[in-house]
PAZA-817914 format. One line per field, with one value per residue (C-alpha): residue number from 1; residue in three letters; x, y, z. Coordinates in Angstrom, 2 decimals, m for minus. Layout:
REM PAZA-817914
num: (NUM ...) $
residuo: (ALA ...) $
px: (X ...) $
py: (Y ...) $
pz: (Z ...) $
REM end
This chain:
REM PAZA-817914
num: (1 2 3 4 5 6 7 8 9 10 11 12 13 14 15 16 17 18 19 20 21 22 23 24 25 26 27 28 29 30 31 32 33 34 35 36 37 38 39 40 41 42 43 44 45 46 47 48 49 50 51 52 53 54 55 56 57 58 59 60 61 62 63 64 65 66 67 68 69 70 71 72 73 74 75 76 77 78 79 80 81 82 83 84 85 86 87 88 89 90 91 92 93 94 95 96 97 98 99 100 101 102 103 104 105 106 107 108 109 110 111 112 113 114 115 116 117 118 119 120 121 122 123 124 125 126 127 128 129 130 131 132 133 134 135 136 137 138 139 140 141 142 143 144 145 146 147 148 149 150 151 152 153 154 155 156 157 158 159 160 161 162 163 164 165 166 167 168 169 170 171 172 173 174 175 176 177 178 179 180 181 182 183 184 185 186 187 188 189 190 191 192 193 194 195 196 197 198 199 200 201 202 203 204 205 206 207 208 209 210 211 212 213 214 215 216 217 218 219 220 221 222 223 224 225 226 227 228 229 230 231 232 233 234 235 236 237 238 239 240 241 242 243 244 245 246 247 248 249 250 251 252 253 254 255 256 257 258 259 260 261 262 263 264 265 266 267 268 269 270 271 272 273 274 275 276 277 278 279 280 281 282 283 284 285 286 287 288 289 290 291 292 293 294 295 296 297 298 299 300 301 302 303 304 305 306 307 308 309 310 311 312 313 314 315 316 317 318 319 320 321 322 323 324 325 326 327 328 329 330 331 332 333 334 335 336 337 338 339 340 341 342 343 344 345 346 347 348 349 350 351 352 353 354 355 356 357 358 359 360 361 362 363 364 365 366 367 368 369 370 371 372 373 374 375 376 377 378 379 380 381 382 383 384 385 386 387 388 389 390 391 392 393 394 395 396 397 398 399 400 401 402 403 404 405 406 407 408 409 410 411 412 413 414 415 416 417 418 419 420 421 422 423 424 425 426 427 428 429 430 431 432 433 434 435 436 437 438 439 440 441 442 443 444 445 446 447 448 449 450 451 452 453 454 455 456 457 458 459 460 461 462 463 464 465 466 467 468 469 470 471 472 473 474 475 476 477 478 479 480 481 482 483 484 485 486 487 488 489 490 491 492 493 494) $
residuo: (MET LYS ASP PHE LYS THR TYR SER SER GLY ARG ARG ASN THR GLY ARG LYS LEU LEU LYS ILE ILE LEU LEU VAL VAL PHE ALA LEU VAL ALA ALA GLY LEU TYR LEU PHE ILE PHE GLU ARG PRO VAL ILE ASN GLU THR VAL GLN PRO GLN PRO PRO SER GLN ALA PRO ASN GLN ASP GLN GLN ASP PRO ASP ARG ILE THR VAL PRO LEU ALA LEU PRO GLY GLN SER GLN GLU GLU SER SER ARG VAL SER ASN GLN ARG THR ASP GLN ARG ILE SER THR THR PRO HIS GLU PRO SER ASN ASN GLU THR GLU GLN GLN PRO ALA THR ILE SER PRO SER PRO PRO GLU LEU ASN PRO ALA PRO THR LEU THR ASN ALA THR GLU THR ILE SER HIS VAL ILE ALA PRO GLY ASP THR LEU SER THR ILE PHE ASP GLU MET GLY LEU SER ALA THR LEU LEU HIS GLN ILE ILE HIS SER SER LYS THR ALA LYS SER LEU THR ASP ILE ARG PRO GLY GLU ILE LEU ARG VAL GLU LEU ASP GLN LYS LYS ASN LEU GLN SER LEU ILE LEU GLU ARG ASP LYS VAL HIS SER LEU HIS ILE GLN ALA ALA ASP SER GLY PHE SER SER SER LYS LEU THR LYS GLU LEU GLU LYS ARG THR ALA HIS ALA GLN GLY LEU ILE GLU ASN SER LEU TYR ILE SER ALA LYS GLN ALA GLY LEU PRO GLU THR THR ILE MET GLU LEU ALA GLU ILE PHE GLY TRP ASP ILE ASP PHE ALA LEU GLU ILE ARG SER GLY ASP SER PHE THR VAL ILE TYR GLU GLU GLU PHE LEU ASP GLY GLU LYS ILE ARG THR GLY PRO ILE LEU ALA ALA GLU PHE ILE ASN GLN GLY ARG SER TYR ARG ALA VAL ARG TYR VAL ASP LYS THR GLY LYS ALA ASP TYR TYR THR PRO ASP GLY GLN SER MET ARG LYS ALA PHE LEU ARG ALA PRO VAL ASP PHE ARG ARG ILE SER SER ARG PHE THR THR GLU ARG TRP HIS PRO VAL LEU GLY LYS LYS ARG PRO HIS ARG GLY VAL ASP TYR ALA ALA ASN THR GLY THR PRO ILE LYS ALA ALA GLY ASP GLY LYS ILE ILE HIS ARG SER ARG LYS GLY GLY TYR GLY ARG THR VAL ILE ILE GLN HIS ALA HIS GLY TYR SER THR LEU TYR ALA HIS LEU SER SER TYR ALA ARG GLN ALA ARG LEU GLY SER GLN ILE LYS GLN GLY GLN ILE ILE GLY TYR VAL GLY GLN SER GLY LEU ALA THR GLY PRO HIS LEU HIS TYR GLU PHE ARG VAL ASN GLY VAL HIS ARG ASN PRO LEU THR VAL LYS LEU PRO ASP ALA GLU PRO ILE ALA LYS LYS PHE ARG ALA ASP PHE LEU LEU GLN THR GLN PRO LEU VAL THR GLN LEU ASP THR LEU ASN ARG MET LEU VAL ALA ASP ALA ARG) $
px: (31.87 28.89 26.63 23.16 23.75 26.09 24.69 21.53 23.33 25.60 22.23 20.01 23.13 23.38 19.62 19.45 22.10 20.33 17.62 18.77 20.53 16.88 15.73 18.55 17.80 13.98 14.46 16.74 14.51 11.50 13.28 14.45 11.25 9.97 12.72 12.13 8.50 8.05 11.72 11.90 8.51 7.64 5.06 1.48 0.26 0.67 m0.10 3.03 3.82 3.68 7.29 8.68 10.13 13.72 13.38 11.73 13.65 14.78 11.90 14.27 14.47 10.57 8.61 8.52 4.60 3.92 2.25 3.00 1.22 3.69 3.32 4.03 6.45 5.85 7.40 6.79 4.38 2.81 3.93 7.73 6.77 5.36 8.05 10.58 8.69 8.21 12.26 12.31 9.76 11.36 14.69 13.19 12.94 10.70 12.69 10.20 7.74 4.41 1.41 m1.71 m4.54 m8.00 m8.43 m5.34 m5.00 m1.56 m0.55 m0.18 4.30 5.17 8.41 7.23 6.35 2.86 3.00 1.47 m1.92 m2.42 m2.73 m4.35 m1.74 m1.36 m2.77 m1.10 m1.24 m1.59 m0.81 m4.05 m5.44 m8.27 m8.58 m11.05 m11.69 m13.35 m13.95 m13.97 m17.57 m18.01 m18.12 m15.83 m13.26 m10.20 m11.33 m15.19 m13.86 m11.65 m14.71 m16.02 m13.35 m12.93 m9.93 m8.85 m8.86 m5.84 m4.13 m4.66 m2.72 m0.13 m0.27 m0.61 2.18 4.39 5.98 5.97 4.75 2.21 1.09 m0.55 m3.02 m5.44 m5.38 m8.35 m10.69 m13.90 m12.96 m9.88 m9.48 m8.51 m7.46 m6.36 m4.99 m5.71 m4.19 m6.38 m6.13 m7.27 m3.94 m3.35 m0.54 m0.39 m2.23 m2.83 m4.26 m4.86 m4.86 m5.48 m3.88 m0.68 m0.09 m0.64 0.67 1.66 2.26 3.25 3.65 7.10 8.74 9.76 6.17 5.50 7.06 5.27 6.22 4.93 4.25 4.54 4.04 6.26 3.97 4.20 4.73 3.21 3.09 m0.29 m1.45 m4.24 m4.83 m8.11 m9.65 m11.62 m14.68 m16.88 m14.56 m11.13 m12.95 m15.99 m12.82 m10.44 m13.16 m13.89 m10.26 m10.36 m8.23 m9.16 m10.20 m7.01 m5.13 m7.55 m7.07 m3.22 m3.06 m4.42 m2.81 1.04 m0.33 m2.22 0.31 0.20 m3.35 m6.54 m8.83 m12.01 m11.42 m8.92 m9.82 m11.52 m12.91 m10.13 m7.62 m6.11 m3.52 m1.40 m0.75 1.71 0.91 1.45 m0.71 0.38 m0.59 m0.45 m0.86 m2.17 m4.57 m4.70 m4.77 m4.05 m2.90 0.53 1.66 1.86 5.28 4.94 2.20 1.39 m1.87 m2.21 m4.19 m5.09 m2.77 0.50 2.30 2.94 4.62 6.11 8.21 8.71 11.58 13.02 16.45 18.69 17.27 13.93 12.23 9.72 8.47 7.89 9.48 9.72 11.83 14.84 15.11 12.68 10.12 6.65 5.90 5.28 6.61 2.26 m0.78 m2.65 m5.83 m5.55 m9.20 m11.32 m14.17 m16.90 m16.85 m15.52 m17.71 m16.09 m12.76 m10.20 m11.23 m10.37 m13.63 m16.95 m20.58 m20.30 m23.40 m23.63 m21.79 m23.86 m21.38 m18.55 m15.06 m12.19 m12.28 m8.44 m8.76 m10.71 m13.84 m14.15 m17.65 m17.28 m19.29 m19.21 m16.62 m14.31 m10.78 m8.59 m4.30 m1.30 m0.70 3.16 5.68 5.58 4.65 1.00 1.26 m2.31 m5.29 m8.03 m11.18 m10.13 m13.23 m15.48 m12.96 m14.47 m12.27 m8.65 m5.66 m2.67 0.82 3.94 6.34 9.61 11.36 8.89 5.20 2.33 m1.27 m4.60 m7.33 m10.96 m14.15 m13.79 m15.85 m13.08 m9.26 m7.39 m5.76 m1.65 m2.42 m1.66 m0.62 3.90 3.93 5.86 3.26 3.67 2.38 m0.64 m1.29 m5.11 m5.51 m8.74 m12.70 m14.56 m17.68 m19.24 m17.58 m17.57 m19.30 m20.41 m23.78 m23.00 m20.36 m16.63 m12.81 m11.27 m7.99 m5.62 m1.85 0.59 4.23 5.95 2.76 0.91 m1.93 m1.94 m4.30 m3.55 m5.85 m2.60 0.12 3.50 4.17 7.62 8.94 10.06 14.13 15.18 17.05 19.56 22.99 24.00 20.98 20.87 22.50 20.49 17.38 18.03 18.63 15.73 13.02 14.69 12.85 9.56 10.09 10.60 7.30 5.38 6.54 5.01 1.74 1.51 1.99 m0.60 m2.83 m2.63 m3.10 m6.28 m7.51 m7.26) $
py: (93.02 89.96 89.54 89.09 85.30 84.33 86.93 84.16 81.51 81.87 83.40 80.46 78.09 80.18 79.89 76.81 75.88 77.83 75.60 72.82 73.93 74.92 71.80 69.79 71.93 71.44 67.72 67.52 69.33 67.24 63.85 65.45 66.57 62.51 61.65 62.86 61.89 58.50 57.70 60.77 61.81 61.39 58.78 60.31 56.80 53.49 51.86 49.96 49.81 46.54 46.02 43.26 40.40 40.89 44.17 43.00 44.81 42.64 41.80 43.52 46.84 46.99 49.69 49.39 50.31 47.46 44.58 41.04 38.17 35.22 32.53 28.75 26.47 22.93 21.59 25.22 25.95 29.18 30.52 29.88 31.65 34.35 34.58 35.52 38.16 40.14 40.26 41.44 44.35 45.23 45.30 47.69 51.38 53.68 56.64 57.76 60.57 59.01 61.33 60.47 58.79 60.46 58.18 59.21 62.32 63.98 63.84 60.25 59.15 57.85 56.08 53.10 49.83 48.78 45.55 42.60 41.58 39.11 35.33 32.63 30.41 26.87 24.34 23.04 19.20 18.92 15.58 15.39 11.93 10.25 7.71 5.36 3.53 0.30 m1.93 m5.27 m6.83 m10.70 m12.75 m9.70 m10.86 m9.15 m9.47 m8.59 m5.51 m4.71 m4.82 m2.55 0.04 m0.39 m2.27 m5.30 m8.96 m9.18 m5.96 m8.13 m10.81 m8.84 m7.57 m10.81 m12.24 m9.26 m11.14 m13.00 m10.17 m8.93 m12.63 m11.94 m9.46 m12.46 m12.66 m10.60 m10.08 m8.30 m4.88 m4.20 m0.97 m1.31 1.91 2.25 5.64 6.39 8.79 10.76 8.20 5.85 4.13 2.55 4.20 2.86 0.14 m0.01 m2.13 m1.82 m4.48 m2.57 0.67 m0.81 m3.05 m2.32 m3.85 m1.20 m1.80 0.87 0.89 1.27 0.84 m2.64 m3.63 m3.17 m2.91 m4.60 m3.81 m4.55 m1.43 m1.90 1.47 1.91 1.72 3.40 1.17 2.36 0.50 0.06 m2.14 m3.18 m4.73 m6.45 m8.58 m11.68 m12.37 m14.19 m15.57 m14.12 m13.14 m10.85 m9.30 m8.76 m7.29 m4.49 m3.52 m2.50 m5.87 m6.45 m10.22 m10.87 m10.08 m12.22 m15.48 m14.63 m14.33 m17.52 m19.58 m17.92 m18.98 m22.62 m24.61 m23.75 m23.03 m24.71 m21.32 m23.36 m25.50 m24.00 m19.83 m18.92 m15.30 m13.11 m14.09 m11.12 m10.06 m7.45 m7.14 m5.04 m4.50 m2.79 m0.84 0.22 3.53 5.31 8.79 8.63 6.29 3.09 0.26 m2.71 m4.38 m5.69 m9.11 m9.21 m7.95 m9.48 m10.84 m11.45 m13.87 m14.83 m17.96 m19.27 m16.81 m18.38 m16.31 m16.89 m14.30 m14.00 m12.25 m11.87 m12.48 m11.81 m13.60 m12.33 m14.70 m12.95 m15.86 m14.76 m16.77 m16.46 m17.37 m16.89 m14.15 m16.10 m17.88 m20.76 m21.50 m21.25 m23.54 m27.00 m29.80 m30.91 m28.68 m29.31 m29.28 m30.17 m28.53 m25.58 m27.37 m26.26 m28.41 m32.11 m34.21 m37.38 m37.55 m39.79 m42.77 m46.83 m47.51 m45.71 m46.61 m46.97 m45.48 m47.42 m50.58 m50.83 m52.20 m50.61 m49.90 m48.00 m44.34 m44.04 m40.66 m37.53 m36.10 m32.58 m31.65 m29.52 m28.41 m30.87 m29.74 m27.54 m28.04 m30.04 m29.47 m32.26 m32.00 m31.69 m32.44 m35.59 m38.08 m39.57 m43.30 m44.18 m42.12 m44.32 m46.07 m47.83 m49.83 m48.18 m45.15 m44.35 m42.22 m41.73 m40.18 m41.17 m39.34 m40.50 m37.82 m38.28 m39.65 m42.53 m39.84 m40.45 m38.91 m40.24 m38.46 m40.54 m40.13 m37.40 m36.61 m35.40 m35.35 m32.37 m32.81 m31.88 m34.50 m37.88 m40.93 m40.60 m36.91 m34.87 m32.63 m29.10 m28.10 m26.72 m28.21 m28.75 m33.03 m33.11 m32.24 m33.24 m35.59 m38.12 m41.60 m45.01 m45.48 m42.16 m40.23 m36.67 m34.96 m34.58 m35.15 m38.74 m37.89 m40.44 m39.12 m42.21 m42.24 m45.73 m46.99 m46.47 m44.29 m40.73 m38.27 m35.63 m33.37 m33.83 m35.53 m32.92 m31.96 m32.12 m28.18 m27.31 m25.97 m22.90 m20.10 m20.79 m19.82 m17.45 m15.38 m15.29 m11.84 m10.44 m11.91 m9.89 m6.95 m6.90 m8.47 m7.00 m3.76 m5.61 m7.34 m3.96 m2.57 m5.30 m5.00 m1.44 m2.05 m4.83 m2.70 m0.62 m3.28 m4.23 m0.68 m0.02 m3.22 m1.96) $
pz: (m97.35 m97.40 m99.97 m99.04 m99.66 m98.06 m94.83 m94.85 m95.05 m91.55 m90.19 m90.68 m89.27 m86.11 m85.64 m85.74 m83.39 m81.26 m81.28 m81.00 m77.70 m76.55 m77.20 m75.69 m72.53 m72.40 m73.22 m70.01 m67.98 m68.92 m68.64 m64.98 m63.88 m64.97 m63.08 m60.03 m60.49 m61.05 m58.58 m55.57 m55.14 m51.65 m49.77 m49.11 m48.26 m46.77 m50.20 m51.07 m54.88 m56.37 m57.90 m60.15 m58.77 m60.13 m58.15 m54.46 m51.60 m49.14 m46.30 m43.66 m46.06 m46.10 m44.87 m41.12 m40.72 m42.50 m39.85 m41.38 m39.49 m39.68 m41.09 m39.38 m41.55 m41.52 m38.30 m36.70 m34.28 m33.92 m31.30 m32.05 m35.04 m33.92 m31.50 m34.44 m36.18 m32.81 m32.44 m35.80 m35.21 m31.85 m33.32 m36.73 m35.75 m38.28 m39.67 m42.17 m41.30 m40.91 m41.58 m39.39 m41.22 m40.36 m37.45 m35.82 m33.58 m34.63 m30.94 m31.59 m32.09 m35.53 m34.79 m33.57 m35.48 m33.95 m32.40 m33.79 m32.55 m30.40 m31.16 m29.63 m28.01 m28.73 m26.45 m23.80 m22.91 m19.08 m17.49 m15.59 m14.48 m13.04 m10.25 m9.69 m6.59 m6.05 m2.49 m2.85 m1.95 m1.88 m4.66 m6.48 m9.03 m10.69 m14.05 m13.14 m11.71 m14.40 m16.67 m14.73 m15.36 m18.70 m18.38 m20.83 m19.58 m21.62 m19.29 m16.62 m17.32 m18.32 m14.94 m12.66 m14.87 m14.66 m11.37 m8.22 m6.56 m8.52 m9.13 m5.06 m6.84 m7.28 m3.46 m3.54 m0.02 1.11 2.79 0.82 m1.43 m5.12 m6.72 m10.26 m12.05 m15.42 m17.82 m20.26 m23.11 m20.21 m20.35 m16.79 m14.82 m11.26 m8.92 m5.89 m3.36 0.10 2.25 4.93 6.55 6.82 4.01 m0.05 m3.02 m5.76 m9.39 m11.33 m15.21 m16.83 m20.02 m20.09 m18.44 m14.91 m11.52 m8.18 m4.61 m0.73 0.89 5.04 6.88 9.70 12.79 16.52 19.37 22.63 26.46 28.03 31.02 32.64 36.07 37.59 40.22 39.41 40.63 38.36 35.31 33.52 31.15 32.33 34.30 31.71 29.67 32.30 32.92 28.83 27.49 24.25 23.42 21.30 24.60 26.76 25.10 24.67 28.53 28.49 26.29 28.14 31.38 30.03 30.98 34.68 35.20 34.30 33.68 33.46 37.11 38.91 38.63 42.18 43.75 44.41 42.02 39.99 37.34 35.39 31.91 30.45 26.49 23.46 21.25 17.59 16.36 12.77 12.63 16.22 15.60 17.25 14.61 16.32 19.73 20.00 22.07 25.82 27.09 30.63 32.78 35.95 37.45 41.00 41.14 44.80 46.23 43.91 41.51 37.77 35.96 32.36 29.68 26.03 25.00 21.43 20.70 18.10 15.55 15.89 17.75 20.42 23.44 26.94 30.13 33.47 35.00 35.64 31.83 32.36 29.71 29.82 27.74 28.08 26.35 26.16 26.52 29.87 27.47 23.90 22.94 23.43 25.78 27.71 30.49 31.43 30.87 32.38 34.36 34.84 36.64 37.07 37.15 36.21 34.74 30.37 29.12 25.77 27.37 30.55 32.70 34.63 33.23 33.73 32.16 31.24 29.46 29.99 28.52 26.78 25.62 22.73 19.91 16.81 14.47 17.02 16.33 17.89 18.54 19.40 22.71 22.03 19.11 18.19 14.88 13.82 14.12 14.01 12.27 11.42 13.12 16.20 17.88 20.15 19.59 16.45 14.11 16.70 16.09 17.93 18.32 19.63 21.37 22.61 25.63 25.55 25.60 23.33 22.86 21.98 20.56 19.91 18.73 16.00 13.41 10.81 10.00 9.61 5.83 6.90 9.85 7.81 9.11 9.35 9.46 11.68 14.16 16.16 19.56 18.55 15.14 14.43 13.46 13.50 14.65 17.27 16.53 18.16 16.12 18.11 21.02 22.45 23.39 22.17 21.25 22.62 22.81 24.70 25.55 26.86 28.50 28.49 29.65 28.48 27.64 31.07 31.03 33.66 34.54 32.04 34.53 37.34 35.52 35.86 32.30 31.39 30.69 27.46 26.71 28.94 27.34 25.71 27.77 24.99 24.71 28.87 29.30 26.60 28.46 31.46 29.87 28.05 30.43 33.52 32.93 32.84 36.18 37.75 36.31 37.06 40.99 40.59 39.48 41.42 44.92 43.05 42.77 46.48 47.73 45.27 46.96 50.76) $
REM end
């Protein structure tokens, strides 16, 4: 039997062991409770507890209910940054139960992340341009027009000297339209000079400077015709028949070598004209050339057809290929009347005695242009006694012509220069022994004076043999149409 001392000591040791066990259990429970309280407690609101930087979770692992507004990085637009964020949000589905707030209802789904708030899109740049138009008026210059448009003189200099085509921009005329296209920064994009409805000059800004081009719109060609009987004058009858003034003048030029329209026109004469008209988008722009014509003068018929050879040369011929042109013009000036004819004896109004008049005097206003009667070379260009200012032209085959009483000479018609038929050589005046403004015109053959009104003028060259087949192919339909129209005119006259 153990003694009391021994028994008491053993009992104390057992009690101490039990107390240690109890304390260990309590400490374990407390530790477990603290662990659960700190690390495993449920989320009761959307507030995110701050964490040390070293323990910060990855962005993709953060609370899916959290809304993040993207911040654009340098070099990245706000739109691009927002698009990247939206892609991440769309790919993330929340698996954590969501407790509705006071402002939410229990029926609202809590499994889909809210979409980010709408952001104002970045403004987009447009290519808007501004067009300024200016109708050119008398006295306008390019420099003044550019100044009014707010464009610099340096820009104008660069455009004009960019090419030979662009340099023609300096030749502006009243009525033309200048259009300038500018961008938002007032930089020139293009320039258009509308000469008329058909022709225009285009200048476009390019990286290396300016590019320029001339544009001609293609016109639709139509055939028209007119007929008439002359009662008083060709001009009045042709206007009544609907012919434009330019076509009337062309008609007189075509037959001017055979008919003197100032002296030989009679009542009852008739004409038939086939001509072109040119249209653009259904609108008549201008009258084209005469294609074929017939003129009946004092019962005699004259016909002409237009032919363009393969070289592009256009001229008028008879239906059998003879040239309508003569080597000389019948009258070298547009005159009002013949004031004095060719005669072997005439009373001179200044000298007061009789003397031959070896030419024809055509009365006309001072300054009326005088044309060379034919091709040739100027062998005299100065004053010549009573003739005053005089020009003499030597032609081929022994022909020569004299033009006297001029008021002035044409600059291009100089002594020794070659002259073409119809070229202006001077202007009507009354220099020398003259009582009024007129042209004294003489026609000489091998030095002998001939009457300019009656002398048989040599013909020009006929159609070349190499073009004859093509000539007949082009002109025969026109001759047939003339026959048809002429029969209609005769039927109407009856």
